[in-house]
C-alpha positions as CSV (number, residue, x, y, z in Angstrom):
1,X,12.4,-1.5,8.0
2,X,9.5,-1.3,10.3
3,X,5.8,-0.6,9.9
4,X,4.3,2.6,11.4
5,X,0.7,2.7,12.8
6,X,-0.6,3.4,9.3
7,X,1.0,0.2,7.9
8,X,3.6,2.1,5.9
9,X,7.2,0.9,5.7
10,X,9.7,3.3,7.3
11,X,13.4,3.1,7.9
12,X,14.5,2.9,11.5
13,X,16.3,6.0,12.7
14,X,20.1,5.6,12.6
15,X,21.6,5.9,16.1
16,X,25.4,6.5,16.1
17,X,27.6,6.3,19.2
18,X,30.3,8.9,18.4
19,X,31.3,9.6,22.0
20,X,30.5,9.0,25.6
21,X,27.7,11.5,25.6
22,X,25.9,9.6,22.8
23,X,26.2,6.4,24.9
24,X,24.9,8.1,28.0
25,X,22.0,9.6,26.0
26,X,21.1,6.1,24.6
27,X,21.0,4.4,28.0
28,X,20.0,7.1,30.5
29,X,16.2,7.0,29.8
30,X,16.3,3.2,30.3
31,X,17.7,3.4,33.9
32,X,15.8,6.5,35.1
33,X,13.9,5.5,38.2
34,X,14.6,1.7,37.8
35,X,14.5,0.1,41.3
36,X,16.2,-3.2,40.3
37,X,19.5,-3.8,38.5
38,X,19.6,-4.5,34.8
39,X,22.4,-4.7,32.2
40,X,22.0,-3.4,28.7
41,X,24.3,-3.9,25.8
42,X,24.6,-1.8,22.6
43,X,26.1,-3.7,19.7
44,X,27.6,-1.4,17.0
45,X,28.7,-1.8,13.4
46,X,32.0,-0.6,11.9
47,X,30.7,3.0,11.7
48,X,29.6,2.8,15.4
49,X,25.9,2.7,14.3
50,X,23.6,0.8,16.6
51,X,22.8,-2.7,15.3
52,X,20.9,-3.9,18.4
53,X,20.3,-3.1,22.0
54,X,19.9,-6.1,24.4
55,X,18.6,-6.2,28.0
56,X,19.9,-8.7,30.5
57,X,17.7,-8.7,33.6
58,X,19.3,-8.9,37.0
59,X,18.2,-10.8,40.1
60,X,17.4,-7.8,42.3
61,X,20.7,-6.2,43.2
62,X,23.1,-7.9,40.8
63,X,23.5,-9.0,37.2
64,X,25.5,-11.9,35.9
65,X,27.2,-10.9,32.7
66,X,26.9,-13.8,30.2
67,X,30.2,-13.4,28.4
68,X,29.8,-16.3,26.1
69,X,26.3,-15.3,25.0
70,X,27.4,-11.7,24.6
71,X,30.4,-12.5,22.4
72,X,28.4,-15.0,20.4
73,X,25.7,-12.4,19.6
74,X,28.3,-9.8,18.7
75,X,30.0,-12.2,16.3
76,X,26.7,-13.3,14.8
77,X,25.8,-9.7,14.1
78,X,29.3,-8.8,12.9
79,X,29.5,-6.1,15.6
80,X,32.7,-4.1,15.8
81,X,31.8,-2.2,19.0
82,X,30.1,-2.8,22.3
83,X,28.9,-0.5,25.0
84,X,27.6,-2.1,28.2
85,X,25.6,-0.2,30.8
86,X,24.0,-1.1,34.1
87,X,22.5,0.6,37.1
88,X,23.1,0.7,40.8
89,X,19.7,1.3,42.3
90,X,21.3,2.1,45.7
91,X,22.6,5.4,44.3
92,X,26.3,4.9,44.3
93,X,27.9,4.7,40.8
94,X,31.3,3.5,42.1
95,X,32.3,0.3,40.1
96,X,32.6,-2.9,42.2
97,X,35.7,-5.1,42.1
98,X,33.5,-7.7,40.4
99,X,32.4,-5.2,37.8
100,X,35.9,-4.1,37.1
101,X,37.0,-7.7,36.7
102,X,34.2,-8.7,34.3
103,X,34.8,-5.6,32.2
104,X,38.5,-6.3,31.9
105,X,37.8,-9.9,31.0
106,X,35.2,-8.9,28.3
107,X,37.7,-6.3,26.8
108,X,40.4,-9.0,26.7
109,X,38.0,-11.5,25.0
110,X,36.7,-9.2,22.3
111,X,39.9,-7.4,21.4
112,X,41.4,-10.2,19.3
113,X,38.0,-10.6,17.6
114,X,38.3,-7.0,16.3
115,X,35.5,-5.9,18.6
116,X,36.1,-2.9,20.8
117,X,34.6,-2.5,24.2
118,X,33.9,1.2,23.9
119,X,32.7,1.8,27.4
120,X,31.0,0.4,30.5
121,X,28.6,2.9,32.1
122,X,27.1,2.7,35.5
123,X,23.9,4.8,36.2
124,X,23.0,5.6,39.8
125,X,20.3,8.2,40.4
126,X,21.5,11.3,38.5
127,X,25.1,10.0,38.3
128,X,26.8,8.2,35.5
129,X,30.2,6.7,35.8
130,X,32.2,5.8,32.7
131,X,34.9,3.1,32.9
132,X,36.6,4.7,29.9
133,X,36.7,8.2,31.6
134,X,38.0,6.6,34.8
135,X,40.9,5.0,32.9
136,X,39.6,1.5,33.5
137,X,39.3,0.7,29.8
């Protein structure tokens, strides 16, 4: 529940990530025109409804993915799905070797915990690359 400007309680709108297009729609506005790199994570429940979205700021042109903190938060919220997304301000949505490695590692860590890494999206200008669509997940 949240309060609107009139002080009335309202339910938050339910956001469901049913497919890749839903994930892109969730994150695209966040990265539009962003000049520095950021990582955002969507934590989803059993029905793939958004529980929480978290931002992990980068240091200019890179972001360290805090795997332990990410997994701890997912477990604390009983998340069953994760979508991670970040941007490449330089305009090239090609995944780096480091990005591929950390994504593989995260998928390996969460799988036995019954949490599915649904996708890793990279936004660069008007491009969006999906690790799932590229066969990297």
